C-alpha positions, 0 to 999 in steps of 0.5 A: 297599467296597460292591461289587467295585471294582477298584483303579482304580475305588476310586482314582477314587472316592476322588479324586472324593470328596476333590476334590468336598469340597475344591472345595465347602469352599473356597467356604465358606471352608475351605482344608483339607478332607479326606474318606474313605469308611468302611464304616459300617453305617448310611447316614451322614456324620461330621465334625470341623472347626475354623477353616478345617479340616474332615474328613469320613467318608462312608458307602461306600454312596456309593462308586459315586455320580456326581460330581454326587451327591457334590458335592451332598452336600458342598454340603449338609454344608458349608452346615450346618457353616458356619452359613449357610442350610442347603442341602437334599439335591440332586435328584441325591442324592435320586434316586440314593439312592431308586432301585431300583438303589441298593437292589438293590446296597446292601440286601444289604450293610446286612443283612450288616453288621447283626449283630442280625438273624435275616435271615429273615422266618420266625420260630419261630411267626410269619412276617412275610411272612404278616403282610404278606399279611394287611395287603395283603388289607386294602388297607393296604400295597403290593408291589414296593418291594424291602423286606426283612423280618426278625426280630431275632436276640434279642428286643428287650424295649423296641422292637417294630420299626424300619426303614431308610428308604433300605435299605428294611429292616424289622425286627421284635423276635422278642419278638412271635414267639409264639402268646401274642401275637395275630397282629393285634398283630404285624400292627399293628407291621408296618404301623406300621413300614411306614408310617413307612418309606414316609413317610420314603422319599417325603419323603426330603430334604424337610419332611413335614407329614403325620400318621402317627397318622392313617395308623396309625388305618386299621388296624382294631384299632389301639387294641386292638393299642396296648393290648397293646403298652402292657401289654408295655411295648413302644414303637413 
């Protein structure tokens, strides 16, 4: 589980999960509904269903979520699998998973479960924190978002970077950790992933009509950096 729950806490959380999904399931015509917490690396839910029957595996990042958050999630999922008008994530759900407290508790667990991460911003040659500070000087990024930056353990030869919105983890391929590639290319990749992550966080649970390409063009050497990435057959 995601924190040091005692046996009573775990039992209570399991009961809340099952009761919430069964209650909401009945409202959508599902008489046999079960749910359990599973230690997924990512924040996700998996399910199986048949006629009147549904079984859910829910990320244990939600094990300490309030009942209203669990019920809101159950309502969203049941509306989706029932084929009715899809209900978006509840305000309670969005506020809870976007809170600083959630990140503080869950981010270390996510990092620990991610086996391909170097789990440090310091590379052999480049430092992601230094790259972030250069972006900060340009006025392109902001501090104090509880972000964790890390290199991959092994170079990803295809994808330059990735991120987790809710965990606020930003991952850069260690293929860029070399003097042969200019700093501005690394900075651009970091900026791209940062902007995508922040956009995802800002609009989590809602539709977004913003244009990420417009934001990325604010980086002074974006076209030059993209040309470098294209020559290396790396994509963002």
